[in-house]
N, C-alpha and C positions, 0 to 999 in steps of 0.2 A: 193411258193419257198421252195426248200428243204433245211433244216437247216444243217450246217456243223456237221458231226459226225466224230470226230477225237479222238485219244487217249487222247489228252489234254482236250477236252470237256467232255468226259465221266469221266475222273479222277476228274475234277473240280466239276462236278455234284455229284459225289460219296461222296464228303467230308461230306455232311450233312446226309448221310444215317444212320450212327450210332446213330444220335440223334432222329431218328424216333421211335415212341413208339413200332411199330410192327416189325421193321427191324430184330431184333434178331430171332423172331419166324419165319418170312418168309425166313430167310437164311437157315433153315434146311429143307431138302427134306422130302417128305412123305416116309413111310416105304414101303418095298417090298410087293407085293400082287400077287395073282394068277389070271390068266385068263385061265380056264381049265388047261391044262398041262403046260402052259407057266408061268414062273415067271418073273414079271416085277419089275425092281428096278429103281426108279427115281434117277438121278445123278444131283446134283445141281452144276452148274458151277460158279454161282455168282448171284448177284442182279444188275439189270440194273436200273440206276436212270432216270426213264421216266419223262420228263417234259410235262406239259399240251400242250405246243406248238408243241410237236411231234404228238399230236392228235388234230389238229386245232379246231375241234368242241368242245373240252374240255376246250379250252382257253376262257371260258365263265362263266357266273354266274352259269349255270347248272353244268358245270364241277367242278367249285370250291365247289359247294354245295355237290356234290357226294364225293369229296376228303375229305371234312370236316366230312361228315357222316361216312366215313371209318376211322376216327381218324388220317388223314394225313393233312399236311399243305395245305391250299387251293391253294397255288401257286406251290405245288409240291416240290421236286420230289416224285414220287411214286416208291417204290422199287419193281420192277417186276422181278420174277425169270427168270433165263436162265437155261433151263433144257436139259439134254440128258437122254436117257433111255437104260439100259442094259436089254436085253430080252434073257431068257435062256429056253431051252427045252432039256432035256437029257444032252448030252455033248456039245451041240451047244451054242455059245455065239454070239449074234448079238448086234450091237450098233445102236441106232436110234438117228441120229445127234450127234454132238461132242462138242458143246459149242464154246466159243470164242477163246480158247487158249490164246495167248499173244497179240492178235490183239488190244484190247482196254486197255492194261496195267494192273496194279495191281488190285486185287479183283476178277479176273476170273481165268481161266485155272485150274479148280479143278476136271475136269472129270477124268483125269488119276489117281489122288489120290483116288477118289471115287471108281474107278474100282479096284485099288489095295486093298482097304479096303474090297472089295467083293471077294478077292482072285483071281482076273482076271488080268493077265499081258497083255500088249499091243499085244504080239504075239499070244494070245489066242482068240482074236476077229476075227471071221471068215469073217464077212461081216458087212459093215456099210451102213444102209439105210438112205438116205438123203431126208428130206422133201423139201429142196431147198438149194441154195448155198449162202445165206447171211452169212456174216462173223461171226455172233454170233451162227451159226449152223455148220460151217465147219472149223473155225479157229483152233479148238482143234485137227484137223486131222494132224496138223503140229507141229513139235518141234520148240523150240525157234530159231533153226538154219535153219528153213524152210524145213526140211526133213519130210518124211512120218513117223508119229508116230506109226501107226498100220501096221507093216511090212509084215504081212501075209494076210491082209484084202483086200477084193474086195469092191469097192464102187458101190452102185446102185443108180442111179438118173434118173429122167425123161429126155428124149431126148430134149424136148423143153427147159428145164432148162439149161442143159449143153451147148446147142447151143447158147442160149442168152448170157450167161456170157463169151463165147468164141468169140463173135462177136465184132470185132473192130469197126464196124459201129455203133452198139448199144452203145458201150462205148463212142464214139465220140459225140453221141446225148445226153448222160446222163449228169446231172449236175455234177460239179466238186466234190461235196460232196459224190458222189457215187464211187469215185476212190478206196477207201479202200475195197469196196465190189467186184469190178472187180479184183483188185490186188489179194485179198485173194482167190476168186474162181479160178482164173487162176493158182495161185501158187499150189492150191490143185490138180487141174486136171493134172498139170505137174508132181507133186511129185508122183502121183499114176498112171502115164501113163502106159498103158498096163493092169491096174487092175480096170478100170472104165467100168461098164456095164450100157449102156444107154437103157432104156425101154420106152414104150409108153403106156399111159392109165392105165387101171386096171390090171397091170401086177402082177402075182403071185411072191412073194418074198421068200416064204417058204410055206410048207403045212399049210394052215389055216391063212396065212398072205398075204395081198395084198395091193398095192398102190390104193389110191382113189384120182384122180385128183381134186384139189381145186384151180384153177387158179385165178389170180387177184393180189394177193400180189406179186407174181412173175409169169412169164409166165408158168413155169413148177412146181409151188407149188403143193404139194400133201400131203395128209394124209396117214396114215397107219392103216389098219383095221385088228385086230386079231379076229378070230372066232374059237372057239373050243366048239363043242356041243352047248349048249344053252347060253354060255358065249361069250360076245363080248366087245371089247374095241376099241375105235377110238382115235388115236393120231392125232389131227387135225392141227399140226404144228403151224402156225402163224395166224390162223383164228382170234384170239384175242391177243392183246398186253397188254390190261388192262381189267381185269374182272370188276373192279369197274366202269369204264367209258364206256366200249363198250357193256356190257351186256344190260343195259337199253337203250343204244343208238347204235344199230348195224349199223347205217348209218354213224357213226363217223369213218373216215378212219385214218390211220397213214401215216406219210410223206414218208414212204418207200414203200407204195403200188404202184406197177408199173402201174396198171390200176385200179384207185379207183372205177369206176363204176362196173367193173367186180368183184372187191374184195367185194363190198357191196352185190352184187347179190349172190356171192358164200357164204358169211357169213350168209346171211338170209336163204339160201337154206339149209345149213348144220345145222344151229341152229333149223330150223323147223323139219328137219329129225331127229335130235337127240332128240328133244322133243317128236315127234310122236312115235318114236321107243323105247324110254326110253334107249338110248344108254349110256353106260359109256363112259366118255370122259376124255382124258388127253391132255395136251398141253405143248409146250416149254416155255410158259409164264404164266402157271397156277401153283399155289402153291400145289394143290391137284387134284385128279381126282374127277369127279362129274357127275351130270346129269343136263339136261336143262328142264326148264318149261317155258311156255309162260306167260307173264304178260303185258297186254295192247299191246303197240306197240313194247315192248322190251321183255326181257327174265330174268329169275331168275336162279341162280346157286344153286344146291342142292349138298352139300358135301357128298362124298361117303366114305371118310376116317374119321372114328370116332375119331381119335386122333388129328384131325385138331385143332390147338390151336387158330385159328382165328375165331372160331364160325361161319364159313360159310360166313364171310364178304367178302372174296376174292374168 
């Protein structure tokens, strides 16, 4: 059964976050870095209080042991980053996802301020690439009044994704707890009407940048791959929601996976590819970028950001 995810439940779970030993360190995003001629700046929207029950496999002795080893309360919550990314090349400014906005109440909606700190105003964002249309990825596209925040930007999203969240029959079949996701996705598509470009498959987003379909979490969930010369970086969206819990147990799904079996298969496939190709990886719920290595039936995370204050534990 899908657990309710409401403003109230997120706010209530967030109360304990300041008490967590690592919460302060995890709240700060990694520094900007280069991928060839591209500059990538992580933008931290906030910390999501992930409960073990949101990853049912983690609501177990094995899950509690992993949280304890990471210095977290065995019963959670685990403060998981919610990220967007500013990507620049020359005079171009692209945004990859946009955070929660005001959908889940206080503690989020920091992407616009993070952009301003980089000297980028909302009207300077050319295009927003969307990994999928969950509220913690697109809520930041709207102002508190429900209007388009990025008044000059085009949105680019997979056709399957836009079609799913626009489908009233799919909404009727979904659990009531998913209402906030349908409401937010539909509000975004309406606010940017006429400026939404729907693409399919491995579409080119810009020279050297392309979508990589990664279905399962949602029907049109996709990563974004940047390639410039020998340098590559994969933004894998929501392949993982908790590095601590899902890296050693890639078969542990989250309650928001639309197709759990497909999500597991996709996760294992991209983890194997990243390990084999030594891909640099970043994600919307990863504190830093890193690389993947296999370990038994699971995987290890190798931090690529030397300033990571968590010693590679996340």
